[in-house]
C-alpha positions in Angstrom: 124.7 57.2 76.3 125.5 55.9 72.5 129.2 57.2 73.0 129.7 55.5 76.4 131.1 52.1 76.4 129.2 49.3 78.7 129.6 49.7 82.3 130.6 53.7 82.1 128.8 56.3 84.3 127.5 59.3 83.3 126.2 62.4 85.4 123.3 64.5 84.3 122.6 67.6 86.2 119.0 68.9 86.3 116.9 71.7 88.3 113.7 70.1 87.5 112.7 68.0 90.7 110.5 65.7 88.2 113.8 64.8 86.5 114.5 62.1 88.8 111.4 60.0 88.0 112.1 60.8 84.3 115.5 59.3 84.4 114.7 56.4 86.5 111.9 55.7 84.2 113.9 55.8 81.1 116.9 53.9 82.6 114.5 51.3 83.5 112.9 51.2 80.1 116.4 51.0 78.3 118.0 48.5 80.4 120.4 51.1 81.9 121.3 51.5 85.7 120.0 54.2 87.3 122.5 54.7 90.6 121.0 57.3 92.4 120.9 61.3 92.7 122.8 63.7 95.0 121.2 67.0 95.5 123.7 70.1 95.4 121.7 73.0 96.3 119.0 73.5 93.5 120.9 70.9 91.2 120.0 67.2 91.0 123.2 65.2 90.0 121.8 61.8 88.2 124.0 59.1 87.8 123.5 56.3 85.2 125.5 53.4 84.3 125.3 52.1 80.7 124.0 48.7 80.3 126.5 45.9 79.3 126.3 44.1 76.0 122.7 42.9 76.0 120.9 46.1 75.1 117.1 46.3 76.0 114.9 48.0 73.7 113.0 50.6 75.1 109.4 49.1 76.4 106.5 51.1 75.2 103.1 50.6 76.6 100.9 49.5 73.4 97.9 51.5 74.3 98.5 55.2 73.5 96.0 58.1 73.2 96.9 61.3 71.8 96.2 64.9 73.9 93.4 65.6 71.4 91.7 62.2 71.8 91.9 62.5 75.4 90.5 66.0 75.4 87.3 64.8 73.2 86.8 61.7 75.8 86.9 64.4 78.8 84.6 66.7 77.2 82.1 64.0 76.3 81.9 63.0 80.0 82.9 59.5 79.4 83.4 57.6 82.6 87.3 57.5 82.6 90.0 57.8 85.4 92.9 60.3 84.4 95.9 59.5 86.5 98.7 62.2 86.6 101.8 60.7 87.6 103.9 64.0 87.7 105.5 65.2 91.0 103.2 66.9 93.6 104.6 70.3 92.7 104.0 69.9 88.9 100.5 68.8 89.5 99.5 71.7 91.9 100.9 74.2 89.5 99.1 73.0 86.5 96.8 69.9 85.9 93.8 68.8 84.0 90.5 69.2 86.0 89.6 65.9 88.0 92.8 64.4 87.4 94.2 62.1 90.2 97.4 62.9 91.4 99.9 59.8 92.2 103.6 60.6 91.6 105.2 57.7 90.0 107.4 57.2 92.7 104.3 56.5 94.9 102.3 54.4 92.4 103.1 51.0 93.9 101.8 52.0 97.1 98.8 53.8 96.2 97.8 51.4 93.4 95.0 50.1 95.6 93.2 53.7 95.4 92.5 52.7 91.7 89.8 50.1 90.3 91.4 47.4 88.0 88.3 47.6 85.6 88.3 51.4 85.3 89.1 53.0 82.0 92.6 54.7 82.8 94.4 57.3 81.2 97.8 58.0 82.4 99.7 61.5 81.9 102.7 63.2 82.8 104.8 65.9 81.4 106.2 64.3 78.1 104.8 60.5 78.1 107.8 58.8 79.5 106.7 58.5 83.5 103.4 57.7 82.0 104.5 55.1 79.9 106.2 53.1 82.7 103.1 53.8 85.0 100.9 52.4 82.3 103.3 49.1 82.1 103.5 48.6 85.9 99.6 49.0 86.0 99.0 46.6 83.3 101.3 44.1 84.8 99.2 44.2 88.4 96.2 43.3 86.4 94.5 46.7 85.5 92.7 45.7 82.0 92.2 49.1 80.2 95.3 51.5 80.7 96.2 54.2 78.2 99.4 56.2 78.1 98.7 60.0 77.2 101.4 61.3 74.4 102.8 64.0 74.5 101.2 64.6 77.8 101.1 68.1 79.7 104.1 69.7 77.9 101.7 70.0 74.9 98.4 70.1 76.6 96.1 72.8 75.2 92.9 71.9 76.9 91.5 73.2 80.3 93.8 73.1 83.1 93.5 74.3 86.8 96.0 75.7 89.7 95.8 74.2 93.0 98.1 77.2 94.5 96.3 79.7 96.4 
């Protein structure tokens, strides 16, 4: 993006279904415009337009917890809610026991399933989608939200698989 001029469009190709939410989250946090995705067989072609002159710094949720510290909280049986915002397939293949699955793209419509006063830890693959989800929850009045970084890509604790 650094080499593009304002207004230019870039195509990003990916095969990971979760890349759509990652790229949308990144575009929103940086002020760039996510134009859409076209599926071409197994390849997702994402299109982004570089923002004009007034660049927006990446927003980051202020409350961050490491994978290690989250694992300590989970093992101590503290009353926490772990919210996994990865895509359904990502969650099914590998997730932390008792994590609630609400993909980022469904968070707005399913937010009512969560208690605004609970201690919520949001996790995704790398910390990007979870950062955006944590920001959204906080904007909607959730009082104790934490982003888990670096997320499932580096998780070494216990996981389960929902695929039979």
